[in-house]
C-alpha positions as CSV (number, residue, x, y, z in Angstrom):
1,M,27.5,-2.5,19.0
2,S,24.7,0.0,17.2
3,D,26.8,0.4,13.8
4,I,24.9,-1.9,11.1
5,Q,28.3,-1.9,9.2
6,A,30.2,-3.4,11.9
7,L,27.2,-6.3,12.7
8,Y,27.4,-6.5,9.3
9,Q,31.0,-7.8,8.9
10,L,29.5,-10.4,11.6
11,Y,26.8,-11.2,9.3
12,L,29.4,-12.4,6.6
13,V,30.6,-14.8,8.9
14,H,27.7,-16.2,10.8
15,Q,25.2,-15.9,7.5
16,S,22.6,-18.2,8.9
17,I,19.9,-15.8,11.0
18,S,17.3,-17.3,13.4
19,T,14.5,-15.5,15.1
20,D,13.1,-19.0,17.3
21,T,15.2,-20.7,19.5
22,R,13.5,-23.9,18.6
23,N,15.7,-23.3,15.1
24,I,19.0,-22.4,16.2
25,S,21.6,-23.3,13.7
26,K,25.3,-23.8,14.9
27,G,27.5,-20.0,15.1
28,C,24.7,-18.5,13.4
29,L,22.8,-14.7,14.3
30,F,19.8,-14.6,16.9
31,F,17.7,-11.5,16.8
32,A,15.7,-11.2,19.8
33,L,12.4,-9.9,18.6
34,K,9.3,-8.5,20.6
35,G,5.7,-9.2,19.8
36,E,1.9,-8.5,21.7
37,H,2.8,-12.2,23.5
38,F,6.6,-12.8,23.4
39,N,9.9,-10.7,24.2
40,A,12.3,-13.1,22.6
41,N,15.0,-11.1,25.1
42,T,14.3,-13.3,27.6
43,F,15.8,-16.5,25.5
44,A,19.2,-14.4,24.5
45,A,21.0,-16.9,27.0
46,Q,19.3,-19.9,25.6
47,A,19.8,-18.9,22.1
48,L,24.0,-19.0,23.1
49,A,23.3,-22.4,24.8
50,K,22.2,-23.7,21.6
51,G,24.8,-22.9,19.7
52,A,24.5,-19.3,18.2
53,A,27.2,-17.4,17.9
54,Y,25.5,-13.9,18.6
55,V,22.1,-12.3,20.0
56,V,21.1,-9.5,18.9
57,I,19.0,-7.6,21.9
58,D,17.5,-4.5,22.5
59,E,17.2,-4.7,26.6
60,E,19.9,-4.5,29.0
61,D,18.6,-6.7,31.4
62,Y,19.5,-9.8,29.5
63,N,23.5,-8.8,28.3
64,V,24.8,-11.8,29.7
65,D,28.6,-11.6,28.2
66,E,30.4,-10.2,25.0
67,R,28.5,-12.3,22.1
68,C,25.1,-10.3,23.0
69,I,24.9,-7.2,20.6
70,L,22.7,-4.6,22.4
71,V,20.9,-2.5,19.9
72,D,17.9,0.2,20.2
73,D,15.3,-1.9,18.6
74,V,15.6,-5.4,17.2
75,L,13.1,-5.3,14.6
76,T,14.8,-2.1,13.5
77,C,18.5,-3.6,13.6
78,L,17.2,-6.5,11.6
79,Q,15.4,-4.6,8.8
80,E,18.6,-2.0,8.3
81,L,20.9,-5.0,8.2
82,A,19.0,-6.2,5.3
83,K,19.0,-3.0,3.6
84,H,22.8,-3.0,4.1
85,H,22.9,-6.3,2.6
86,R,20.7,-5.9,-0.4
87,K,22.9,-2.6,-1.2
88,Q,25.7,-4.6,-1.8
89,L,24.0,-7.3,-4.0
90,K,24.3,-6.6,-7.9
91,I,21.8,-8.9,-8.9
92,P,18.0,-8.8,-10.3
93,V,15.7,-8.4,-8.1
94,I,12.1,-9.5,-8.8
95,G,9.1,-8.4,-6.4
96,M,6.2,-9.7,-6.2
97,T,2.5,-8.5,-4.7
98,G,-1.1,-9.0,-5.2
99,S,-4.2,-9.7,-3.7
100,N,-4.6,-13.0,-4.9
101,G,-1.9,-15.6,-6.4
102,K,1.6,-14.2,-5.5
103,T,2.8,-17.0,-3.8
104,T,1.6,-19.5,-6.5
105,T,3.6,-17.1,-8.7
106,K,6.4,-17.2,-7.0
107,E,6.6,-20.7,-7.0
108,L,6.3,-20.4,-10.7
109,V,8.6,-18.3,-11.7
110,K,11.7,-19.7,-9.4
111,A,11.0,-23.1,-10.8
112,V,11.3,-21.2,-14.6
113,L,13.8,-19.4,-13.9
114,A,16.0,-22.6,-12.1
115,E,16.3,-23.9,-15.5
116,K,18.8,-21.5,-15.7
117,Y,20.0,-19.5,-12.9
118,S,20.9,-20.6,-8.7
119,V,17.2,-18.7,-7.8
120,F,16.5,-17.7,-4.0
121,A,12.7,-16.8,-4.0
122,T,11.1,-16.6,-0.6
123,H,10.5,-19.0,1.8
124,G,6.9,-19.9,2.1
125,N,4.6,-16.9,2.9
126,L,7.4,-14.9,4.3
127,N,6.3,-11.5,3.1
128,N,5.9,-9.0,6.0
129,H,8.0,-6.8,7.7
130,I,10.0,-9.2,9.6
131,G,9.5,-11.9,6.7
132,V,11.4,-9.6,3.7
133,P,14.2,-8.8,5.8
134,L,15.0,-12.5,6.6
135,S,14.4,-13.4,2.7
136,V,16.5,-10.7,1.6
137,L,19.7,-11.5,4.6
138,S,19.3,-15.4,2.4
139,I,20.6,-14.1,-0.6
140,T,23.9,-15.5,-0.4
141,A,27.1,-14.9,-3.0
142,E,25.6,-17.8,-5.4
143,T,22.4,-16.3,-5.8
144,Q,22.0,-15.1,-9.7
145,I,18.4,-14.0,-9.1
146,A,16.3,-13.1,-6.1
147,V,12.6,-13.4,-6.0
148,I,11.1,-11.8,-2.7
149,E,7.5,-12.0,-2.5
150,M,6.0,-8.7,-0.3
151,G,2.5,-8.9,1.2
152,A,0.6,-6.5,2.8
153,N,-2.5,-5.6,4.8
154,H,-2.8,-1.7,4.9
155,Q,-1.3,1.3,2.9
156,Q,2.0,2.2,2.7
157,E,3.4,-1.8,3.9
158,I,4.6,-2.1,0.0
159,A,6.0,1.1,0.2
160,F,8.3,-0.3,3.2
161,L,8.7,-3.5,1.6
162,C,10.6,-2.2,-1.2
163,T,13.0,0.0,0.6
164,I,14.5,-2.9,2.1
165,A,14.2,-5.5,-1.2
166,Q,14.8,-3.2,-3.5
167,P,13.3,-5.2,-6.3
168,T,14.8,-4.3,-10.1
169,H,11.9,-5.7,-11.5
170,G,8.1,-5.7,-10.0
171,L,5.2,-8.1,-10.8
172,I,1.5,-7.6,-9.2
173,T,-0.4,-10.8,-9.9
174,N,-4.0,-8.9,-9.4
175,V,-6.0,-6.6,-7.0
176,G,-9.1,-8.2,-5.3
177,M,-11.5,-8.1,-2.5
178,A,-8.8,-9.0,0.0
179,H,-7.2,-7.4,3.7
180,L,-10.3,-4.6,2.9
181,D,-10.5,-3.4,7.2
182,G,-7.0,-2.8,6.5
183,F,-6.5,-0.9,3.4
184,G,-9.9,0.7,3.9
185,G,-12.1,-0.3,0.6
186,F,-10.9,-1.9,-2.9
187,E,-9.8,1.6,-3.7
188,G,-7.6,1.5,-0.7
189,V,-6.1,-2.0,-2.3
190,K,-5.2,-0.7,-5.7
191,K,-3.4,2.0,-3.7
192,G,-1.5,0.0,-1.4
193,K,-0.5,-2.4,-4.5
194,A,0.4,-0.2,-6.4
195,E,3.3,1.3,-4.4
196,L,5.4,-1.2,-6.3
197,Y,4.9,0.4,-9.3
198,A,5.7,3.7,-7.9
199,Y,8.9,2.2,-6.5
200,I,9.6,0.7,-9.7
201,K,9.0,4.1,-11.6
202,A,11.0,5.9,-9.5
203,T,14.3,3.5,-9.4
204,G,14.0,2.9,-13.3
205,G,13.5,-0.5,-12.8
206,T,10.6,-2.6,-15.0
207,A,7.4,-3.9,-14.6
208,F,5.6,-6.9,-15.8
209,I,2.1,-6.3,-16.1
210,Y,-0.8,-8.6,-17.5
211,R,-2.8,-6.4,-20.2
212,N,-5.8,-8.0,-19.8
213,N,-6.6,-6.5,-15.8
214,P,-8.0,-3.6,-16.1
215,Y,-7.3,-2.3,-12.6
216,L,-3.6,-3.3,-13.2
217,M,-3.7,-1.1,-16.5
218,E,-5.2,1.4,-14.6
219,M,-2.8,1.4,-12.0
220,N,0.2,1.4,-14.7
221,T,-1.4,4.8,-16.4
222,A,-1.3,6.2,-13.1
223,A,2.3,5.1,-12.2
224,D,3.6,6.1,-15.8
225,L,5.6,3.3,-15.5
226,R,8.5,4.0,-18.2
227,K,9.6,0.3,-18.7
228,V,6.8,-2.4,-19.1
229,I,6.4,-5.7,-20.2
230,Y,3.3,-6.9,-21.1
231,Y,1.5,-10.5,-21.2
232,G,-1.5,-11.8,-21.8
233,T,-3.6,-12.7,-24.7
234,H,-3.2,-9.9,-27.0
235,K,-1.2,-10.8,-30.0
236,D,1.2,-7.3,-30.1
237,D,1.7,-8.6,-25.8
238,H,5.3,-9.2,-25.6
239,L,4.4,-13.0,-24.3
240,C,1.0,-13.6,-25.9
241,G,-0.8,-17.0,-24.3
242,E,-4.5,-18.8,-24.7
243,L,-5.8,-21.1,-22.2
244,V,-7.1,-24.0,-24.1
245,K,-8.2,-25.9,-20.6
246,A,-8.8,-26.2,-17.0
247,D,-10.6,-29.6,-16.3
248,P,-8.5,-30.3,-13.9
249,Y,-4.9,-29.1,-14.5
250,V,-4.0,-25.6,-16.6
251,T,-3.1,-26.0,-20.5
252,F,-2.2,-23.1,-22.1
253,N,-0.5,-22.2,-25.7
254,W,2.2,-19.5,-25.8
255,S,4.2,-17.4,-28.5
256,A,7.9,-16.8,-27.9
257,G,8.7,-15.2,-31.5
258,Q,7.5,-17.5,-34.5
259,Y,6.8,-20.5,-32.7
260,T,4.0,-21.7,-30.2
261,Y,4.3,-24.1,-27.6
262,S,1.8,-26.0,-25.4
263,T,2.4,-26.2,-21.4
264,Q,0.8,-28.1,-18.6
265,V,1.0,-27.2,-15.5
266,N,-0.4,-29.1,-12.5
267,L,-2.5,-26.4,-10.9
268,T,-5.9,-26.8,-11.0
269,G,-8.3,-23.7,-11.8
270,A,-8.4,-21.3,-14.8
271,Y,-7.2,-18.3,-12.6
272,N,-4.2,-20.0,-12.3
273,F,-3.6,-19.5,-16.4
274,E,-2.3,-15.8,-15.9
275,N,0.1,-16.6,-13.0
276,S,1.7,-19.8,-15.3
277,L,1.7,-17.2,-18.1
278,A,3.6,-14.8,-15.9
279,A,6.4,-16.9,-14.9
280,V,6.7,-17.4,-18.8
281,C,7.0,-14.2,-19.6
282,I,9.8,-13.5,-16.9
283,G,11.3,-16.7,-18.1
284,V,11.7,-15.5,-21.6
285,Y,12.7,-12.0,-20.6
286,F,15.6,-13.7,-18.8
287,D,16.7,-15.9,-21.5
288,V,15.2,-19.1,-20.6
289,S,15.0,-21.4,-23.8
290,P,11.4,-22.3,-24.6
291,L,12.4,-25.6,-23.7
292,H,13.7,-25.1,-20.3
293,I,10.4,-23.1,-19.8
294,I,8.3,-26.2,-20.2
295,K,10.7,-28.3,-18.2
296,G,10.4,-26.3,-15.5
297,L,6.6,-25.7,-15.0
298,S,5.5,-29.3,-15.9
299,A,8.2,-30.3,-12.8
300,Y,6.3,-28.1,-10.3
301,F,4.1,-29.7,-8.1
302,P,2.1,-27.1,-5.8
303,S,2.4,-28.4,-2.0
304,N,1.1,-25.5,-0.1
305,N,-2.6,-26.4,-0.2
306,R,-3.3,-23.6,-3.1
307,S,-4.7,-25.2,-6.0
308,Q,-3.8,-28.8,-5.5
309,L,-5.6,-31.4,-6.6
310,T,-5.5,-34.3,-4.2
311,K,-6.8,-37.4,-4.7
312,T,-7.9,-39.7,-1.6
313,A,-9.4,-43.1,-1.1
314,N,-12.9,-41.6,-2.0
315,N,-13.1,-38.5,-3.7
316,T,-11.0,-36.0,-5.0
317,L,-9.8,-32.9,-3.6
318,I,-9.2,-29.2,-4.2
319,C,-7.0,-28.0,-1.3
320,D,-7.4,-24.2,-2.0
321,F,-7.6,-23.1,1.9
322,Y,-4.4,-21.5,2.6
323,N,-6.8,-18.5,2.3
324,A,-9.2,-16.7,0.9
325,N,-10.6,-13.1,0.2
326,P,-14.1,-12.7,-2.2
327,S,-11.9,-12.4,-5.1
328,S,-10.4,-15.7,-5.0
329,M,-13.6,-17.6,-3.2
330,S,-15.2,-16.2,-6.1
331,A,-13.0,-17.4,-8.6
332,A,-12.6,-21.0,-7.2
333,I,-16.1,-21.7,-7.2
334,N,-16.7,-20.7,-11.2
335,N,-13.6,-23.1,-11.6
336,L,-15.7,-25.6,-9.8
337,G,-18.5,-25.0,-11.3
338,G,-17.0,-26.0,-14.6
339,L,-15.1,-29.0,-13.9
340,A,-16.3,-32.2,-15.5
341,A,-17.7,-34.4,-12.5
342,A,-20.3,-36.4,-11.6
343,K,-21.1,-35.0,-8.1
344,K,-19.6,-32.3,-6.8
345,I,-19.3,-30.6,-3.4
346,A,-18.2,-27.0,-2.3
347,I,-17.1,-26.6,1.7
348,L,-16.3,-23.1,2.3
349,G,-15.3,-21.3,5.3
350,D,-15.1,-17.9,6.9
351,M,-13.1,-15.1,4.7
352,F,-11.2,-12.9,7.4
353,E,-10.0,-9.2,7.2
354,L,-13.2,-8.0,5.6
355,G,-14.0,-5.6,7.8
356,E,-17.3,-3.6,7.7
357,E,-18.0,-5.5,4.0
358,A,-18.0,-9.3,5.5
359,A,-21.9,-9.3,5.9
360,A,-22.6,-8.4,2.3
361,Q,-18.8,-10.3,0.7
362,H,-20.2,-13.9,2.7
363,E,-24.0,-13.2,1.5
364,L,-22.3,-12.7,-2.5
365,I,-20.6,-15.7,-2.4
366,I,-23.5,-17.6,-1.1
367,Q,-25.3,-16.5,-3.4
368,K,-22.7,-17.3,-6.0
369,A,-22.3,-20.8,-5.2
370,A,-26.0,-21.0,-5.2
371,I,-26.1,-20.5,-9.0
372,T,-23.3,-22.2,-10.0
373,G,-24.6,-25.9,-10.1
374,I,-23.0,-27.7,-7.4
375,D,-24.5,-30.7,-6.0
376,Q,-23.9,-30.1,-2.4
377,L,-22.7,-26.7,-0.7
378,I,-21.2,-26.7,2.9
379,F,-20.8,-23.2,4.6
380,I,-18.9,-23.1,8.3
381,G,-18.4,-20.0,9.9
382,S,-19.8,-17.2,11.8
383,N,-19.9,-15.3,9.3
384,F,-21.8,-17.8,6.6
385,Y,-24.1,-19.4,10.0
386,D,-25.6,-16.0,9.9
387,Y,-27.1,-16.5,6.8
388,K,-28.2,-20.0,7.5
389,D,-32.0,-19.7,7.7
390,R,-32.0,-17.2,4.7
391,Y,-30.6,-20.1,2.3
392,A,-30.2,-23.4,0.7
393,G,-27.6,-25.6,2.3
394,L,-25.7,-26.8,4.9
395,F,-25.2,-24.2,7.4
396,F,-21.9,-25.1,10.6
397,N,-20.8,-22.3,13.1
398,T,-17.5,-24.6,13.2
399,P,-15.2,-26.8,11.8
400,A,-15.6,-29.2,14.4
401,E,-19.7,-29.1,13.5
402,A,-19.0,-29.8,10.0
403,A,-16.7,-32.4,10.9
404,A,-19.2,-34.7,12.9
405,Y,-21.6,-34.2,10.0
406,L,-18.9,-35.3,7.5
407,K,-17.8,-38.2,9.7
408,A,-21.8,-39.5,10.1
409,T,-22.5,-39.3,6.2
410,P,-19.0,-39.4,4.5
411,P,-19.3,-38.2,0.7
412,H,-17.9,-40.6,-1.7
413,D,-17.2,-40.2,-5.5
414,H,-17.2,-36.3,-5.4
415,L,-14.8,-33.9,-6.8
416,I,-14.8,-31.8,-3.4
417,L,-13.4,-27.5,-2.7
418,L,-11.9,-26.6,0.7
419,K,-11.3,-23.5,0.1
420,G,-11.3,-20.9,3.5
421,S,-9.3,-18.6,5.0
422,R,-6.1,-19.6,6.7
423,G,-7.6,-19.4,10.6
424,M,-10.6,-21.9,9.6
425,A,-8.1,-24.8,9.3
426,L,-10.0,-26.4,6.9
427,E,-7.3,-29.1,6.7
428,Q,-9.2,-30.8,9.9
429,L,-11.8,-32.1,7.5
430,M,-9.5,-33.9,4.9
431,P,-9.3,-37.5,7.0
432,L,-12.7,-37.6,6.5
433,L,-12.8,-36.8,3.1
């Protein structure tokens, strides 16, 4: 079967999708995807045995019975099925991307909108060429608004994901020094993220833009967007806000109409002011009442190691190690430097996917940390380790080496920032802190 319409009829009966035999639900559709190191075609029979109603395969050798649907390419089939499903939906879909903060902003937007609507939002960070179609196929008839996160590490990726998610509304949190290797530098990052604006312009959609960000405003001008809702600190913004404090939690005021409201979110870092303001702006736009906006934001608690404040028996931790790039690393260091605490430690892990910029960017972060007034600096990873003889601080080649040091000299009563790329796995240090 290669007809998407026929497959869609099966999907309407079996709306649970699986790509992993470890997570088979009874009656699901199993898509046998391939990767560099795996071929799920080989698990087709196992998926059926575990309860899948049908399996979608692209290798004839694994066509065991009539429950196997043979297609030319499983991934393409999954993406086309998602596109077809999206076309049947008559709801607002908010497409969200950015170098930093997109997952946190997505969760905040979901928390606000869920006070009034049945909302679907991307689970975790399923935001790539596989995750986006899976997200779209998770939107049910009961969903009133969807928030789809889109990630990218090279140009044309956001443009492609837009053809699947087909957003009616778009938000770019920011553009920064992330995935420089794939994008070919910062200008490439801006060009890649701007593909969301291009799609919104071409389809007559609406963009939400943080007016305080000059790069976003520059991209807005280049895209010549027709329908824009601005949020920021300017009085003439559609949603105007002001950061009150971020020590340790973000507290801000915002105005909608003639009234001003004060809100605190359970996130640390002044950089989360603009993420929170985006959620307020979208909430106001979709007619969520101010009291429900405040309720939604106040009830959100991070659990994904993004700007998450955690108290242990010995210290207070800022867990912000889900990912890192020079922009987010610099913001996190600035935040730690500005917080009120008697003793502070920054534990910083290598930043990945920086290409030719890697050495220079890691040195800039070391220099930045050195002038921020942090009591102890601990750098982990081969990129940082290259500078061990040139700068003050403790340098370790691996997290295991850092763990040995922390075990021998455990800190007490410190405010500690943990920040690094996901591959550094800095969570292994938490039991020692």
